[in-house]
C-alpha positions in Angstrom: 87.9 106.0 122.2 91.6 106.0 123.0 94.6 108.0 121.8 95.4 107.2 118.2 98.7 105.6 117.3 100.7 106.6 114.2 102.4 103.7 112.3 104.0 103.5 108.9 102.0 101.6 106.3 105.0 99.4 105.8 104.4 97.9 109.3 101.0 96.9 108.0 102.7 95.1 105.1 105.3 93.4 107.3 103.5 92.7 110.6 99.7 92.8 110.1 99.1 91.1 113.5 101.1 93.9 115.4 98.8 96.5 113.9 95.7 94.6 114.8 97.0 94.2 118.4 97.5 97.8 118.7 93.8 98.4 118.0 93.2 97.2 121.5 94.6 100.4 122.9 93.0 102.7 120.3 92.7 103.7 116.6 95.8 103.2 114.4 96.6 105.9 111.8 98.6 104.4 108.9 101.0 106.9 107.2 102.9 106.7 104.0 105.8 109.3 103.6 104.9 110.8 107.0 101.3 111.7 105.8 98.2 109.9 107.1 96.7 107.5 104.5 94.3 105.4 106.5 92.7 104.9 109.9 91.9 101.5 111.5 89.5 101.2 114.3 88.4 98.3 116.4 84.8 97.3 116.0 83.7 98.8 119.3 85.3 102.2 118.4 83.6 102.0 115.0 80.2 101.4 116.6 80.7 104.3 119.0 81.7 106.6 116.2 78.8 105.5 114.0 76.3 105.9 117.1 77.7 109.4 117.8 77.2 110.5 114.2 73.5 109.3 114.2 73.0 111.1 117.4 74.6 114.2 116.1 72.4 114.3 113.1 69.3 113.8 115.3 70.3 116.8 117.4 71.0 119.0 114.5 67.5 118.2 113.1 66.1 119.3 116.6 68.0 122.4 116.6 67.0 123.3 113.1 63.3 122.6 114.1 63.6 124.8 117.2 65.1 127.6 115.0 62.3 127.4 112.5 59.6 127.4 115.3 61.3 130.5 116.9 61.2 132.2 113.4 57.6 131.5 113.1 56.9 132.7 116.8 58.7 135.9 115.9 56.3 136.4 113.0 58.8 135.5 110.2 56.7 133.4 108.0 54.5 133.6 104.9 50.9 132.5 105.0 49.8 130.4 102.0 46.8 131.6 99.9 43.8 129.4 100.2 44.0 128.3 96.6 47.6 127.2 97.1 46.8 125.1 100.2 43.9 123.2 98.4 
């Protein structure tokens, strides 16, 4: 992903093709009254972002599992009564 560019939303209204062309060099942050209101990404940037999010969630699950196993190895668990298991 490249460096984001800040553009007034009025540019989008007046010259849509210029905004789309700028997506080739990175995300475009659209602002209104000098405050960000939207972000436009190229399809490639969006795919990279979506893939990174999926990978981050997978790694968080792995870390959580490792922490839970570490707790069990340390003896921090509750054994279920036989009638509860059945």
